[in-house]
GUGUZA-930433 format. One line per field, with one value per residue: x, y, z of N, C-alpha, C in turn; residue number from 1. Coordinates in steps of 0.001 Angstrom, whole numbers, plus 500000, padded with zeros to 6 digits. Example, Ala and Ser with C-alpha at 12.3 -4.5 7.8 and 13.67 -1.06 7.14 Angstrom:
n.xx 513190 512850
n.yy 494310 497750
n.zz 507800 507080
ca.xx 512300 513670
ca.yy 495500 498940
ca.zz 507800 507140
c.xx 513200 512900
c.yy 496700 500030
c.zz 507800 507870
resi 1 2
//
This chain:
n.xx 891379 891995 893644 893903 892628 890344 889547 888934 886698 884950 884628 883333 880939 879836 879570 877672 875483 875089 874216 871857 871498 870311 871298 870648 869727 868794 870208 872598 871326 869613 871555 872712 870626 869702 872054 873584 875265 876649 877125 878746 880927 881764 882492 884659 886339 886939 888212 890426 891674 892336 894197 896134 897048 897630 898601 901650 903165 904421 902380 900159 900765 900665 897974 896820 897515 895945 893395 893318 892973 890387 888943 889303 887885 885156 884897 885061 882800 880722 881204 882808 885543 887443 889876 891686 891584 890427 887800 886170 884729 881306 880449 878204 877374 875029 873948 874862 876992 878771 881365 884019 886941 889701 892897 894270 892396 890508 887935 885743 884009 880768 879741 877530 877091 876152 875423 877375 879298 882235 885311 888111 891521 892871 893893 896370 897521 898566 897139 894130 890586 889808 887579 885130 883334 880128 878830 876839 876746 875389 873798 875753 877482 880466 883562 886480 890031 892492 891073 889141 886483 883988 882300 879150 877811 875814 875832 874416 872668 874381 876205 879154 881973 884614 885925 887068 885084 884668 882687 880177 877239 875737 874149 875467 875322 874890 876749 879456 879664 877924 877037 873832 871869 871441 871456 870065 871889 871014 868561 869195 871209 870463 871818 873942 876340
n.yy 044358 041717 042324 041859 040189 041527 042768 040443 039443 041609 041532 039044 039606 041688 040372 038454 040101 041135 038887 038577 036958 035829 035325 033117 031108 028839 028603 026856 024314 024634 025023 022517 020858 022049 023163 026304 026655 028640 030561 029042 028756 031459 031983 030228 031353 033875 033050 031743 033948 035404 033680 033539 036197 037060 035148 034119 032299 028915 027040 028461 028539 025828 025260 026971 025662 023363 024598 025600 023274 022423 024674 024599 022272 022935 025046 023840 022232 024144 025561 027807 029920 031632 033717 034324 037514 039257 040334 042957 043771 042770 041134 039462 036588 035485 033124 029686 028488 028899 031042 032993 034529 036538 036379 038795 040742 043345 044090 046338 047155 045773 044170 042614 039642 037681 034393 032683 034561 036426 037735 038930 038829 040025 038960 037657 039330 040306 042046 042916 043744 046594 047283 049399 050380 049137 047594 045955 042932 041508 038372 036342 038348 039704 040894 042311 042751 045430 047489 050076 050468 052604 053659 052505 051146 049319 046365 045125 042051 039587 041362 042746 044041 045920 048261 051077 052732 055418 056840 057366 055860 054628 052574 049943 048358 045921 044700 045586 046974 049915 053102 053052 054368 056702 055629 054789 053186 052075 050964 048549 047395 047141 047475 049106 051704
n.zz 233873 236087 239053 241722 244694 245501 243079 241650 243095 242695 239888 239632 241039 239458 236992 237725 238326 235757 234394 235632 237922 240888 244235 246890 249734 248428 246118 245746 245615 243412 241413 241430 240550 238134 236399 235600 232914 231473 233451 235125 233405 233202 235863 236104 234166 235342 237689 236623 235406 237713 239017 237044 236840 239454 241280 241810 243159 243749 244365 243440 240693 240036 240629 238775 236375 236637 236669 234061 232541 233390 232596 229821 229223 229854 228080 225551 225733 225748 223435 223346 222645 224294 225481 228566 230309 228439 228477 230271 233540 234277 232228 230066 228789 226700 225596 225106 222531 219461 220136 219381 220370 219882 221490 221741 221658 223263 225457 226941 230049 230944 228711 226502 224932 222197 220751 218187 217419 216448 217298 216090 214698 211553 208356 209043 210885 214193 215647 217208 217595 219663 221990 223410 226463 227633 225482 223128 221449 218780 217686 215554 214739 213337 214175 213307 212749 213026 214754 216409 218632 219956 223020 224439 222306 220009 218180 215377 214551 212633 211469 209910 211120 210256 210266 212143 214630 216369 217440 219930 221463 219327 216799 215029 211900 209284 206382 204774 208083 209116 210537 211766 213326 216063 219480 222720 224962 227327 226836 225735 227280 230353 232828 232292 232871
ca.xx 892100 892015 894971 893886 891480 889192 889124 888324 885356 884143 884294 882305 879677 879298 879133 876444 874430 874844 873439 870628 871459 870102 871792 870024 870059 868401 871049 873385 870443 869198 872713 872918 869544 869699 873208 873701 876599 877323 877605 879887 882038 882254 883189 885958 887136 887426 889159 891631 892325 892913 895401 897139 897575 897940 899234 902940 903833 904410 901043 899295 901052 900141 896517 896513 897586 894735 892249 893323 892364 888939 888413 889269 886816 883850 884911 884722 881410 879797 881527 883461 886993 887668 891111 891612 891968 889883 886586 886100 883659 879940 880263 877005 877260 873601 873615 876029 877101 880097 881875 885470 887508 891163 893495 894771 891249 890168 886553 885519 883013 879358 879547 876539 877490 875274 876066 877855 880039 883667 886108 889430 892501 892590 895013 897623 897980 898357 896338 892712 889753 889774 886173 884860 882404 878689 878677 876009 877177 874277 874140 876345 878315 881896 884325 887826 891050 893092 890073 888717 885075 883726 881446 877691 877546 875135 876175 873249 872885 875004 876972 880603 882609 886041 886469 886904 883975 884938 881482 879472 875773 875256 873888 876177 874680 875156 877997 880215 878852 877941 876160 872423 871192 871847 870656 870315 872321 870253 867445 869736 871961 869830 872741 875051 876487
ca.yy 043141 041391 042523 041564 039385 042436 042852 039156 039398 042632 041010 038014 040258 042415 039370 037862 041101 041229 037710 038643 035778 036169 034288 032943 029812 027770 028633 025635 023226 024909 024786 021076 020261 022631 024074 027378 026384 029890 031152 028225 029144 032786 031866 029600 032344 034885 032403 031551 035265 035741 032887 033901 037541 037421 034093 033761 031274 027595 026450 029204 028108 024464 025339 027602 024611 022564 025404 025675 022035 022473 025754 024115 021281 023603 025859 022946 021804 025226 026129 029106 030036 032953 033752 035156 038930 039958 041062 043678 043311 042924 040322 038626 035697 035236 031753 028960 028348 029310 032394 032965 035840 036539 036702 040170 041664 043913 044550 047048 046635 045651 043644 041532 038996 036589 033234 032720 035797 036280 038951 038402 039537 039926 038874 037242 040328 039933 043091 042575 044887 047200 047657 050194 049939 049094 047181 044787 042285 040659 037041 036255 039513 039481 042110 041844 043685 046399 048555 050565 050825 053474 053215 052539 050750 048050 045817 044345 040650 039249 042484 042572 045304 045857 049626 051721 053657 055989 057524 056705 055848 054349 051209 049577 047222 045675 044061 046066 047716 051377 053640 053026 055446 056911 054829 054864 051827 051582 050153 047256 046906 047892 047732 049956 052954
ca.zz 234148 237514 239629 243153 245149 245487 241677 241309 243688 242014 238557 239817 241427 238298 236008 238241 238103 234315 234003 236428 238782 242296 245148 248201 250326 247514 244916 245515 245208 242033 240544 241357 239761 236791 236378 234602 232382 231116 234701 235543 232532 233561 237149 235836 233455 236293 238596 235822 235289 239017 239254 236038 237064 240843 242077 241205 243961 243118 244492 242525 239323 239877 240581 237490 235346 236824 236235 232591 232019 233646 231766 228439 229124 229771 226856 224432 225939 225413 222129 223525 222544 224882 226269 229776 230280 227270 228833 231532 234434 233790 231026 230016 227632 226792 225210 224653 221082 219023 220365 219224 220673 219792 222790 221762 221703 224565 225505 228201 230987 230563 227353 226319 223690 221770 220131 216798 217181 216269 217467 215755 213887 210131 207429 209660 211851 215595 216282 217228 217976 220991 222076 224608 227498 227362 224088 222835 220212 218374 217190 214223 214406 213123 214419 213047 212283 213946 214811 217717 218718 221102 224119 224265 220921 219753 216869 214950 214192 211348 210928 209773 211486 209929 210317 213448 214867 217685 217915 221022 221436 217973 216366 213811 211262 207876 206005 205928 209052 209126 211572 211373 214036 217451 220407 224162 225277 228483 226324 225346 228446 231457 233932 231824 233641
c.xx 892178 893446 895039 892664 890209 888653 888386 886889 884425 883713 883190 880944 879041 878842 877810 875274 874072 874008 872118 870430 871371 870595 870988 870370 869711 869345 871879 872528 869983 870329 872987 871885 869577 870841 873105 875114 877352 877887 878800 881125 882624 882976 884575 886892 887743 888438 890492 892398 893008 894214 896501 897821 898150 898728 900501 903691 903657 903052 900048 899499 900528 898621 896062 896530 896355 893495 892169 892691 890849 888267 888293 888121 885447 883771 884494 883259 880415 880061 882198 884966 887342 888903 890899 892046 891539 888725 886717 884964 882280 879673 878987 877013 875837 873181 874899 875882 878449 880361 883391 885991 889035 891765 894067 893633 891058 888758 886325 884433 881619 879158 878500 876827 876598 876091 876478 878560 881528 884312 887540 890310 892166 893882 896348 898199 897765 897537 894854 891912 889900 888391 885912 883872 880969 878401 877820 876448 876121 874728 874689 877230 879778 882599 885787 888730 891556 892180 889768 887244 884851 882845 879975 877277 876779 875498 875066 873649 873457 875734 878449 881258 884101 886694 886164 885693 884160 883750 880805 877963 875206 874974 874637 875483 875061 876481 878500 879353 879025 876975 874737 871683 871822 870908 870955 870638 871584 869046 867904 870475 871453 870776 873919 875108 876819
c.yy 042938 041479 042191 040700 040238 042588 041581 039079 040427 042145 039958 038631 040952 041461 038736 038815 041189 040055 037614 037366 036241 035006 034299 031545 028633 027635 027362 024445 023402 024623 023295 020428 020752 023647 025125 027304 027648 030565 030364 028567 030480 032771 031249 030570 033353 034286 032169 032864 035656 034978 033197 035222 037764 036373 033601 032682 029906 026918 027137 028773 026699 024471 025993 026559 023711 023314 025498 024439 022037 023531 025299 023128 021944 024492 025030 022528 022868 025854 027487 028966 031450 032877 034585 036600 039668 040856 041749 043152 043544 042170 039500 037865 035158 033813 031000 028663 028926 030788 032293 034378 035717 036972 038115 041196 042161 044475 045151 046409 046613 045275 042545 040934 037791 035472 033523 034024 035512 037648 038524 039320 039322 039821 038522 038227 039808 040975 042768 043789 045303 047827 048326 049549 049933 048775 045921 044236 041247 039324 037096 037412 039103 040830 041721 042968 044582 047618 048930 050927 051606 052825 053282 052241 049430 047626 044847 042922 040529 040406 042116 043918 045169 047231 050240 052636 054198 056777 056691 056747 055639 052861 050989 048362 047107 044982 044696 046978 049218 051833 053694 054195 055626 056122 055215 053440 051250 050750 048724 046593 047673 048259 048602 051244 054122
c.zz 235659 238029 241113 243471 245134 244059 241261 241834 243045 240630 238661 240133 240227 237189 236438 238061 236626 233808 234750 237247 240226 243151 246439 248702 249414 246317 244726 245065 243766 241052 240387 240431 238314 236689 235278 234048 231989 232368 235238 234717 232964 234907 236950 235100 234428 237271 237880 235668 236595 239248 238251 236393 238459 241619 241391 241994 243305 243219 243564 241088 239060 239769 239278 236364 235419 236325 234719 231971 232205 232770 230307 228239 228999 228532 225647 224527 225472 224043 222204 223325 222985 225765 227527 229486 229020 227686 230183 232388 233828 232503 231145 228694 227689 226437 224944 223181 220698 219304 220323 219415 220687 221126 222866 221789 223129 224475 226886 229051 230371 229100 227397 224959 223423 221116 218686 216464 217103 216431 217221 214948 212409 209335 208055 210653 213265 216337 216115 217707 219443 221112 223412 225565 226980 225898 224017 221487 219855 217814 215767 213834 214273 213269 214261 212548 213390 214009 216254 217640 220002 222154 223719 222822 220905 218335 216490 214558 212792 210686 210847 210009 211240 209913 211670 213464 216274 218230 218994 220778 220036 217794 215067 213215 209809 207653 204714 206807 208881 210209 211029 212011 215408 218353 221845 224598 226471 228052 225979 226515 229655 232591 233520 232646 232747
resi 1 2 3 4 5 6 7 8 9 10 11 12 13 14 15 16 17 18 19 20 21 22 23 24 25 26 27 28 29 30 31 32 33 34 35 36 37 38 39 40 41 42 43 44 45 46 47 48 49 50 51 52 53 54 55 56 57 58 59 60 61 62 63 64 65 66 67 68 69 70 71 72 73 74 75 76 77 78 79 80 81 82 83 84 85 86 87 88 89 90 91 92 93 94 95 96 97 98 99 100 101 102 103 104 105 106 107 108 109 110 111 112 113 114 115 116 117 118 119 120 121 122 123 124 125 126 127 128 129 130 131 132 133 134 135 136 137 138 139 140 141 142 143 144 145 146 147 148 149 150 151 152 153 154 155 156 157 158 159 160 161 162 163 164 165 166 167 168 169 170 171 172 173 174 175 176 177 178 179 180 181 182 183 184 185 186 187 188 189 190 191 192 193
//
């Protein structure tokens, strides 16, 4: 969670690396001609988190209210329903399309998430999944309930994960999901540490 200006800048840098976006003098022109909407969304998400967590003064609160409106507008445009303070640094949203994430969910650093995914609570509960670091979530995956997932996990496309898996370095797949095999997450998330 972003707790300082330094954290905010670190999150932005790691998200940019995760999306493999290189910056140079041509970047503003490229963004004007062909904007990267997912990157714009992630920048707005991190800025919103910074103002929510760190800026308690009256100007910070007013600007936070303004940011929430802009954030909601781009969220609707891209089909994302993602609350602030859910994802750790190194987030890579790979495509726009429906992504719904419960505000009580927590996802560690270096998450790669595809379109048509859902991370949510189950059966009226307010408890949502707690997911570790270096996790790949394939398209159409559903992760729900009061569960915990370990580190270095890949979740296959169209899988339904409703039970905890504290094992590391595994591929989960199927509906209901089960461990398919052991994996090296570096093959799926090249920037994982």
